C-alpha positions as CSV (number, residue, x, y, z in Angstrom):
1,X,-40.9,-66.1,-73.6
2,X,-37.3,-66.3,-72.4
3,X,-36.5,-67.7,-69.0
4,X,-34.6,-65.1,-66.8
5,X,-34.3,-67.3,-63.8
6,X,-30.7,-67.9,-64.4
7,X,-29.8,-64.1,-64.7
8,X,-27.2,-62.9,-62.2
9,X,-28.3,-60.9,-59.2
10,X,-26.6,-57.5,-58.9
11,X,-26.6,-56.0,-55.4
12,X,-25.8,-52.3,-55.2
13,X,-24.7,-51.1,-51.8
14,X,-24.8,-47.3,-51.3
15,X,-22.7,-45.9,-48.5
16,X,-24.4,-43.1,-46.7
17,X,-22.1,-40.7,-44.8
18,X,-23.8,-38.1,-42.6
19,X,-22.6,-34.6,-42.0
20,X,-20.8,-34.3,-45.3
21,X,-22.4,-31.0,-46.1
22,X,-20.1,-27.9,-45.8
23,X,-17.0,-30.0,-45.6
24,X,-17.9,-32.1,-42.6
25,X,-18.4,-31.0,-38.9
26,X,-14.9,-29.8,-38.0
27,X,-15.8,-26.2,-38.7
28,X,-18.3,-26.3,-35.8
29,X,-15.5,-26.9,-33.3
30,X,-13.4,-24.1,-34.7
31,X,-16.3,-21.8,-34.7
32,X,-17.1,-22.7,-31.1
33,X,-13.5,-21.9,-30.1
34,X,-13.8,-18.6,-31.9
35,X,-17.0,-17.6,-30.2
36,X,-15.6,-18.6,-26.8
37,X,-12.5,-16.4,-27.4
38,X,-14.6,-13.5,-28.4
39,X,-16.8,-13.9,-25.4
40,X,-13.8,-13.9,-23.1
41,X,-12.4,-10.8,-24.9
42,X,-15.6,-8.8,-24.5
43,X,-15.9,-9.9,-20.9
44,X,-12.4,-8.6,-20.3
45,X,-13.3,-5.3,-21.9
46,X,-16.3,-5.0,-19.7
47,X,-14.4,-5.7,-16.5
48,X,-11.8,-3.1,-17.4
49,X,-14.5,-0.5,-17.9
50,X,-16.6,-1.5,-14.9
51,X,-13.9,-1.7,-12.2
52,X,-11.8,1.0,-10.5
53,X,-8.1,1.4,-10.7
54,X,-7.8,0.0,-7.2
55,X,-9.8,-3.1,-8.0
56,X,-7.7,-3.7,-11.2
57,X,-4.5,-3.4,-9.1
58,X,-6.0,-6.0,-6.7
59,X,-6.8,-8.4,-9.5
60,X,-3.3,-8.0,-11.0
61,X,-1.8,-8.5,-7.5
62,X,-3.7,-11.8,-7.2
63,X,-2.3,-13.2,-10.4
64,X,1.2,-11.7,-9.9
65,X,1.7,-11.1,-6.1
66,X,4.6,-8.8,-5.2
67,X,4.0,-9.1,-1.4
68,X,4.3,-12.7,-0.2
69,X,1.9,-13.9,2.4
70,X,3.2,-14.9,5.8
71,X,3.8,-18.7,5.7
72,X,3.9,-19.0,9.4
73,X,0.5,-19.2,11.0
74,X,-0.3,-16.9,13.9
75,X,-2.2,-17.4,17.1
76,X,-5.3,-15.6,15.7
77,X,-7.9,-16.7,13.2
78,X,-7.0,-14.0,10.8
79,X,-4.5,-14.0,8.0
80,X,-1.0,-12.4,8.1
81,X,0.1,-14.1,11.3
82,X,-3.0,-13.3,13.2
83,X,-3.2,-9.6,12.5
84,X,-6.1,-7.8,10.8
85,X,-5.2,-6.2,7.5
86,X,-7.0,-3.0,8.7
87,X,-5.2,-2.9,12.0
88,X,-3.0,0.1,11.2
89,X,-6.1,2.2,10.4
90,X,-8.0,1.1,13.5
91,X,-5.2,1.8,15.8
92,X,-4.5,5.2,14.2
93,X,-8.0,6.4,14.7
94,X,-8.1,5.2,18.3
95,X,-5.5,7.8,19.2
96,X,-3.2,5.4,20.8
97,X,-0.8,5.0,17.9
98,X,-0.4,1.9,15.8
99,X,2.1,-0.4,14.3
100,X,1.8,-0.7,10.5
101,X,2.1,-3.9,8.6
102,X,5.8,-4.9,8.6
103,X,7.4,-5.1,5.2
104,X,11.0,-5.5,4.1
105,X,13.1,-2.5,5.1
106,X,10.8,-1.4,7.9
107,X,12.3,-1.5,11.4
108,X,10.4,-3.6,13.9
109,X,9.1,-2.1,17.1
110,X,11.1,-2.9,20.3
111,X,10.5,-2.4,23.9
112,X,12.4,0.2,25.9
113,X,15.6,-1.5,26.9
114,X,16.5,0.9,29.8
115,X,13.4,2.6,31.1
116,X,15.5,4.5,33.7
117,X,17.9,6.1,31.3
118,X,17.6,9.8,30.4
119,X,17.4,9.2,26.7
120,X,14.6,6.6,26.9
121,X,12.7,8.7,29.4
122,X,13.0,11.7,27.0
123,X,11.7,9.7,24.0
124,X,8.8,8.2,26.1
125,X,7.9,11.7,27.3
126,X,7.7,13.0,23.7
127,X,5.6,10.0,22.7
128,X,3.2,10.4,25.6
129,X,2.7,14.1,24.8
130,X,1.8,13.3,21.3
131,X,-0.6,10.4,21.7
132,X,-1.9,11.3,25.2
133,X,-0.2,8.4,27.0
134,X,0.0,10.4,30.2
135,X,-3.4,12.0,29.9
136,X,-4.1,14.8,27.5
137,X,-2.4,15.0,24.1
138,X,-0.9,18.1,22.5
139,X,-2.5,17.1,19.3
140,X,-6.1,17.8,18.6
141,X,-8.5,14.9,17.8
142,X,-8.4,15.8,14.1
143,X,-4.5,15.7,14.2
144,X,-4.5,12.4,16.1
145,X,-6.2,10.7,13.2
146,X,-3.1,11.3,11.1
147,X,-0.3,10.4,13.6
148,X,1.1,7.2,15.0
149,X,4.3,6.6,16.9
150,X,6.5,3.7,17.6
151,X,9.8,3.1,19.2
152,X,12.4,1.2,17.2
153,X,16.1,0.4,17.4
154,X,16.7,3.6,15.5
155,X,14.7,5.9,17.8
156,X,11.2,7.3,18.2
157,X,9.4,7.2,14.8
158,X,6.6,9.8,14.4
159,X,4.5,8.9,11.4
160,X,2.1,11.4,9.7
161,X,-0.1,10.1,7.0
162,X,-2.9,11.0,4.6
163,X,-6.5,10.1,5.2
164,X,-9.5,9.9,2.8
165,X,-11.0,13.1,4.1
166,X,-7.8,15.1,4.7
167,X,-4.4,15.3,2.9
168,X,-1.1,16.5,4.2
169,X,0.0,18.0,0.8
170,X,-1.8,19.4,-2.2
171,X,-2.3,16.4,-4.4
172,X,0.7,15.6,-6.6
173,X,2.8,18.5,-5.1
174,X,5.0,19.2,-2.0
175,X,2.8,22.2,-1.0
176,X,1.7,21.6,2.6
177,X,-1.9,21.8,3.6
178,X,-3.0,23.7,6.8
179,X,-3.3,20.4,8.7
180,X,0.4,19.7,8.2
181,X,1.3,23.2,9.3
182,X,-0.5,22.6,12.6
183,X,1.1,19.1,13.1
184,X,4.6,20.5,12.3
185,X,4.3,23.2,14.9
186,X,3.4,20.7,17.6
187,X,6.2,18.3,16.5
188,X,8.8,21.1,16.6
189,X,7.6,22.1,20.1
190,X,7.9,18.6,21.6
191,X,11.2,17.9,19.8
192,X,12.7,20.7,21.8
193,X,12.2,18.6,25.0
194,X,15.1,16.3,23.9
195,X,18.4,16.9,22.2
196,X,18.3,13.9,19.8
197,X,19.1,14.4,16.1
198,X,16.2,14.3,13.7
199,X,15.7,12.4,10.4
200,X,12.9,13.2,8.0
201,X,11.8,10.6,5.5
202,X,9.1,10.9,2.7
203,X,7.0,8.1,1.3
204,X,4.3,8.1,-1.4
205,X,1.8,5.6,-2.8
206,X,2.3,3.9,-6.1
207,X,1.3,5.8,-9.2
208,X,-1.1,4.6,-11.9
209,X,0.3,2.0,-14.2
210,X,-0.5,4.3,-17.2
211,X,2.0,7.0,-16.0
212,X,4.9,7.1,-18.5
213,X,7.5,8.8,-16.2
214,X,7.2,8.2,-12.4
215,X,7.3,11.2,-10.1
216,X,7.5,9.1,-6.9
217,X,11.2,9.7,-6.2
218,X,11.3,13.5,-6.6
219,X,7.8,13.9,-5.0
220,X,8.8,11.9,-1.8
221,X,12.1,13.8,-1.6
222,X,10.5,17.2,-2.0
223,X,7.9,16.4,0.6
224,X,10.5,15.3,3.1
225,X,12.4,18.5,2.4
226,X,9.2,20.6,2.8
227,X,8.7,19.0,6.2
228,X,12.2,19.8,7.2
229,X,11.6,23.4,6.3
230,X,8.4,23.5,8.4
231,X,10.2,22.1,11.4
232,X,13.0,24.6,11.3
233,X,10.5,27.5,10.7
234,X,8.7,26.5,13.9
235,X,11.9,26.4,16.0
236,X,13.8,23.2,15.4
237,X,17.5,23.8,15.3
238,X,18.9,23.3,11.8
239,X,22.0,21.5,13.0
240,X,19.8,18.7,14.6
241,X,18.7,17.6,11.1
242,X,20.8,14.4,10.4
243,X,19.3,13.5,7.1
244,X,16.4,14.1,4.7
245,X,15.4,11.1,2.5
246,X,12.8,10.2,-0.1
247,X,11.8,6.6,-0.4
248,X,9.3,6.9,-3.3
249,X,6.9,3.9,-3.1
250,X,9.5,1.4,-2.0
251,X,8.4,1.0,1.6
252,X,4.7,0.7,1.8
253,X,2.7,0.2,5.0
254,X,-0.4,-0.9,3.3
255,X,-0.6,-4.0,1.0
256,X,-2.7,-2.0,-1.4
257,X,-0.2,0.0,-3.6
258,X,-2.6,2.9,-4.3
259,X,-3.8,3.2,-0.7
260,X,-3.6,6.8,0.7
261,X,-2.1,5.3,3.8
262,X,1.2,4.9,2.0
263,X,1.4,8.7,1.6
264,X,3.3,9.6,4.8
265,X,6.1,11.6,6.4
266,X,8.3,10.0,9.1
267,X,10.1,12.1,11.6
268,X,12.6,10.1,13.6
269,X,14.1,11.2,16.9
270,X,17.4,9.3,16.5
271,X,19.1,7.5,19.4
272,X,22.5,8.9,20.3
273,X,24.3,5.8,18.8
274,X,22.6,6.2,15.4
């Protein structure tokens, strides 16, 4: 029998690599990224379907703000320099008039510089008759919910605006509602107490982003002109109308572009130097 003790020893090393099935594990990462992207896509579709237009505009405004926040802190604990964002609505419903949120292009309220002058007294008298500063207002409680006044460098600004439960015009048109007819009659009456010239300005809220051609400019101009016609019908002299202007949605008083509060008409009793 042969002696095999001197035979060479052969060692076979087998390298085992895990996960080599299906071309390795890189596909799992790619698949996970794909599933994440699809989940985000369907979540976006659900949000678009589940939210209102106003909520979507608010989300868009958050990521791309068009109205900068006030960088100067106010004395109050609230944002925007200490003012409450709903302040213009609260003051309007109280019947004492209100000062809307100041944006670029809006005149700021000032105090009467010469309380004893005839012009200032006349403007203050008109303001008191409208908002009841001296007692009883010429406007009914329902009308007062749509009217605020303020005195600016330009004159006495009488602002009439839409509310959720009552509109000034038929939606999307310049056809006045009965409410506006009643307000216009009172405004024409109190404007006869002074001889100041009158400016009429129209403003509307922003339209839906899906609208192809905006009607904001012609609509605001037509509404301002309709208000001018109402004032003259109820007795205001035509030669006192200094200008009729439409501002579209360029001067909003609410930080929410689609807020009905932005639908408004401003009648300004101009100072003699304007």
